[in-house]
N, C-alpha and C positions, 0 to 999 in steps of 0.2 A: 504494500500500500504506500503511495507516494506521500511526500510531506506537503501539507497545506500551509502556505505562508499567509499571514494576516498582517494588518497594520501594526500589531504589537511587535512582531519580529523586526520590522523596519525601524520602528521607533527606538527599539532597544539598540540596534546597530548605530543609529544616528547619535544617540547619547554616549555610546562607547567612544565613538570618534570625537565627540565634543570633550569628553573626559580626558582622553589622550592629548588633545590639542591644548587644553588648559594646563595639563601637567607639563607639557613641553614649554609653555610660556611661564612656567613656575607660578601659576595662579592657583588659588584654593578651589577645589572641586566640590565642596560641600553643597553649595547652592545648585550646581548643575545636577548633582545626584538627586537632591530633593525634588527638583523640577522634573527630572526623569521619572521618578516614582509617581509623581502626581499625574503626569501625562499618560503613563501606562495605565494608571488606575482609572482616569476619566474615560479613556478609550475603551478599556475593558468593561467597565461597569455602566458607563453612561450616566452616572449619578454623581452630582457635585459633592453631596454630603458624604457618600461612601468613599469618594476619592480623597477628600480631606482626611477622613478617618484612616484611610489606607496608608497615608504618609506616617501617621503616628503608630499604626499597627506594624508597619515595616520596621520602625525603630525598636518596638517591643520585641519583634521577632529576632532582629540582629543582636540586641542586648541579651536576649535569652540564649542565643547560640554562642555568644562570646563571654557570657557571664563567668564561666569557670576559669577562663583565661584571665579575665580582668581581676578576679578574686585572687588567683594564685600569685599573680605579679604584685598585687597590692600587699598581700600578707608577707611575701618574701622581702619586699622593700621595707615594710614595718620591722621585720626581724633584723634586717641588716642595720637599721638605724639604732636599735638597742645594742647591737654588737659593737657599733662604733662608739656609742656613748659610754659603754663599759670598758672599752679598750681591748676587748677579746680579739678583735680583728688583728691587732698588733701581735699578740702572742701566737695567733694561728699561723701567721706567715713568718714568724721569727726564725724557724729552722731554715727557711729558704735564704735568709740574709747571709747565712754562713756559706752558702753555695756560690753566691754572687761575688765573684772575685775579678772577673774580666768583663769587658763590654759584651763579648759574645754570650757568656753565661747570663749576663744581666738581661739581654734581649730575649733569649730563648726561655729562660726561667720565668721571667715576668709574663711573657706571652702565653706560655703553656699553663701557668697558674691562673692567669686571667681567663683563659678559655675554660678551664675546669670549673672555676668558681662561677663564671657567667652562665654555664649550663644549669646551675642550681639556683643562683641568686639574681640572674638577669644582669646584663652588662653595666647599666648605669650605677646600680648599687655596688657592683664588683669594682668599678673604677674607684669609687670612694673608699671601699674597704682596703684595696691594695695600694692605691696611688700614694697616699700620704705616708704610708709606712715604708714602701719599697723604693720610692723615688730617691730619697737621700742615699740609700745603699747603692743604687744603680749608678748614681752620679759619682760616688766615691770610687766605684769600680771602673769609671771612665766612659760610661754611656751618657751622652747628652740627654737633657730633658726631652728634647724632640724625639729622640730614639725611644725613650720610655713611653711617650705618648703614642708613637707608632705601634709599638708592641702591644700595648693595652688595646688600642683601637682595632688593629687588624685581627688579633686573636679573639677579642671580646665582641665588638660590634660587627665584626666580619664573620669569622668562622662560627663562633658559638651562637650568635643571634640568627644567622642565616640557616643554621641546621636546627637549633632549638630542639634537640633530641629529648630532653628531660621534661621541661614544662609543656612543650608542644603547642605553643601559642601560634607561631607562624604556620606550621603544617596544618593546623585546624582551619585557619582562615582560607588557605589555598585549597585544601581538600574539600571543604564545604562548598566553595565556589565552583570547584570542578565536579562535584557530585561523586567523589570517590572516598574510600576509607582513609583516615589519617595515616594508618600504618603503611599504606601503599606509597604515599608521598615521602614519608620518613625513609623507607627502604630505598626508594628510587633516588633520594638525595644523597645517600652515603658516598657513592663514588664521585659525585659532582662536588660535594663539600670537601672531600679529601683532595681532589685535583685543585680546586680553587684555593684552598688553604695552603697547600704545599707550595704551589707556584708563586702565589702572591707574597707569602712571608719570606721565602728564600730570595726572590728578586728584590724585595724591600730591604732585606739585610745586606745583600751585595751592594746596592746603591748607598746604603747607610755607611758601610765600611769604607767604600771608595771615597765618599765625601769627608769622612773623618780623617783618612790618610792625607787627603789634599788640604785639609785645614779649613774647608769651606763650611763645616758644621762644628760650631764652637760648643765647648762644655759650659753649661751654666747651672746655677743652683736650682732653678725651677720652682722651689717651694716658696711660701710666704709666711710671714709671722703670724697672720691670723689663723692659718691652718695649724701651725705649731702650737698655738695657744689652745685650740680646741682639743688637740690630742693630749696636751698636758693635763687639761681638766679631766679628760676621760680616764686617765691613769689612776685617779684617786678613788674611784667608785668601788672597785673590787680589789682584794689582795692579789698578789701575783700567783699565789697557789690556786685561788678560785678561777682566775683567768686561764691558767693552764688546764685546769679540769674541764672547763666548758669549751676551751679551744680543741680539746680532744673529743669531748662528747658530741659536739655538733657534727663534725665530719663522719663520726661513727654512725650517728643516727641516719644521715643521708646515704651512707654506704649500705646500711641495712635496708633502706628503701629500695635501692637499686637491686640488691639481691632478691628482695621480695618481688619486685617487678619481673625478674627473670624466672624465679621459681613458680610463681602463681600466674605467669603470663599476663601481667597487667600492662595495658597500653592505653593510649588516648586519655579519656576522662578518668578512668580508674587510676592510671599512673599519676595524673595531675592531682587527683584527690588525695592520694597517699602522701605526695610531697607537700601539698597544702596543709593537711592535717598535722604532719610532723612540724612544719614551720610554725603553726599556731601554738603548739605546745612548747616549742623552744622559745617563742616570743613571750608567752606567759611566764615561763620559768625564769628567763633572763630579766624580765621587767621586775618581778617580785624580788629576786635575789639582788639585783643591782640597785634598785631604788627603795627597797625595804618598805617602810611605812607609806611611801607614796606610790608603791608598785601598782595598785589598782588604777589610780588616775593616770599614771604614765602608760599603762597598757593601752588605754583608750586613746591617749595622745599619739602613741606610735601607730596605732591602727588608722587614725585619721590621716596622719602623714602618708601612710601607705596607700590609702584609698584616693587621696588627692593626686598622688603620683600615677596610680593606675588609670584613673579616669582622664587625667591630663594626657596620657599617652594614647588612650583609646577613644577619647572624645571625637577627634577628627575621623576615626576609622568607622564609627557606627553608621553615619549616613551613607558612606561609600559602600560598606558591606551590605547595608539594607537594600541598596539598588541592585547589587550583583546577586543577592539571594533571590531576587525576582527572576533571574535567568534560569533557575533550576526549580527544585521542589518548593521553594519558598513562595512562588507565585500563587499556587493554589491555596496555600495556608493563609496568605496575607490578603489576597484579592478575591479568591473564590475560583470556581471552575469556569474560566472564560477562554481557555485555549481550545483549539480544534481537538476533536476526539482522537485523532491520530498523533497528536503532539506528545513528545517525550520531554518537554521543557524547551524554552526558547533557545538556549545555547545548543542543546543537542540537535534541534531542528536546523539551526543555522550551520552546524558542522556537517550534517548530512547533505544539506543543500550546496554548501561550498565545495564538497568533494565531487558533486555532480557537474559543476560548471567550471571549476578551476583545477588545472593540473598541479595540485599541491604535492610537493615532495617533502620527505622528512627533513632535508637540508633547509628548505625554505621555512618550514614550520619551526625548526630549532632556532634559526637566526631571528625569525620574527618574535618568538617568545623571549629571546635574550634582549632584543631591542625594546619590546613592550615592558619587560621587567625593569630595564634601566630607566626608561621614561617615567614609569610610575614612582621610581625612587627620587626623582628630581625635586619633589616637595620637601625632602629632608626628613621624612618620617620613616620610610622603609615599609611600614605596615599598612599605611593608608591605601596603597595601590595593589597589594598582593592578591586581593580578591579578584581584581581584573586579570592578573596573571593566571589565576586558577580558572577563571571563566574562559579566557582565550585558549588555555591549555586543553580544556575539555573540547572546545570548538574545533581545534586543529587535530586533536587526538581522534575525534569522531570522523574527521575529514580524511585522515590518512590511514584509518583503521587500526589504531593502537598507539601506545606510547604516551597516553594521557598523563600518567604519573610522572614520567621523566620530564615531559614538557612543563608540567606544573611545578615540579621541583626546581627546574632551571629558572623559570620566571621568578620564583620565590627567592632563589639565591642571588640573581642579578639585581632584583629590586632592593633587597636588604643590604647587599654590599655597596650599592650606590647611595641609597637614601638612609640606611640604618645607622650611619655614623662613620663612614670611611672617606667619602668624597664631598659631601655637601657641607660647607663650612659651618652653618648654623646647627647641624646635627653633630658636629665634632666638639661642641663646647664642653661637655663633661670631662673628656680626657684632656683637652687643651687647658681647661681651667685648673685642674688638679696638678698639672705639670707646669703651669704658668707659661705656656707658649701660645703663639698665634694660631687660631683655628684655620686661618687661610693658608698659613705656611704648612700646617699639618696636612691639609687637603692637597696642597701642591705636591708634597712629598709622597702622598699615597697614590696619586693619580696614575703614574706609569705602571707601578706594580699591580694595581687593581685592574687596570685595562688589559694588561698582558694576561693576568689570571682569568679574566672574563672571556677573552678570546680562546685560550686553551680549553677552558671548561666547556665552552660552546661547541668546540670541535669534538671533544670527548662525548658530549651529549648526542651528537649525530650518530656515533657508533653504538651507543647504548639503546637506541630505538629500533 
């Protein structure tokens, strides 16, 4: 039975083109997405009241789908704040300060530690947890502050955030938009994440060493007195023995979580819930132990800080995700049964139609997904556009008869590497601020290694489909 195209299909395509155009111009796409939801609703239902309600209902649907991700990030950020206040973060990374004796060891140790912590704590909190403690150590070892910022940036906001194996916030967004299981995107992303990570970090290190030998990259102190003062205050809340105990207890708790995920085959929402629940109990324990009589009030304060961070990150994502959920199963749940009887969702219909009229090859599909992902990252969020990457990945996967998971994973990786905090200056502020370097200089240093990495990863993706 053939695909029946309606005005809804063409309206969806028009708004995808508009969204991409606005992203290229580095303009916010929230208004366009809301307008797209409204136009789809009015055409589908023919009722003004239902269409206005449809916009609100689409937000509810998007928030419901993303709520577990928003919650886990908020709770983990809250937990990281109490760790910083108590000074536990310093003790936790102290053993690594003994390893950091040369610029090379500083770069790779800080990078790998940043990647590991970012998988569990999210990159922005991880930057704060690590930066203030390891920056002075790295500088004493001969690595410039800019090199420290690059290491934290590429391994944290690059490798860890684009893969997001533990919290699985990014794979959930792209998988939902593509209409495939989260596990499929995670599995498909592993070879691409490895390729991108290895190529980019090695090329960045080679350029870093070259400029250090030339003397064009100067050693500087990086830190500032305000941060030192904050750390000094934190040291007095717990005894050194208590800090050591909790510095060991926290990693053990998360290692046990990872073991439990493997033994009980927990993935997706179940894995997220396990990490989240563990983080809640650690937050409660540390708040009470650290602040004693004020522990109850401080717990609420830390949670508020965490939720402020979580909704600040996902605030721009919700309207965009709401629009792209209409391309799949979300359409019927939000607006009702207004698609043709033969329809399998707007995006699936468009993919089948595209295959019938365009000689789409896997090479064209892969390059297009890489470009779309990079474009969506131009707003500096990384997350706001990966629903588009998932939607286009599904579209092209249906058109070429497979490879949806790999295409979706590639779009996710390119979007987050560009916009998640490695190339767009305003997204680089956390790492740049903690190291007291210019975000524009950091973006310039990252540009060539990241572009080379993206090219190689795109080539590898062609062979994986």
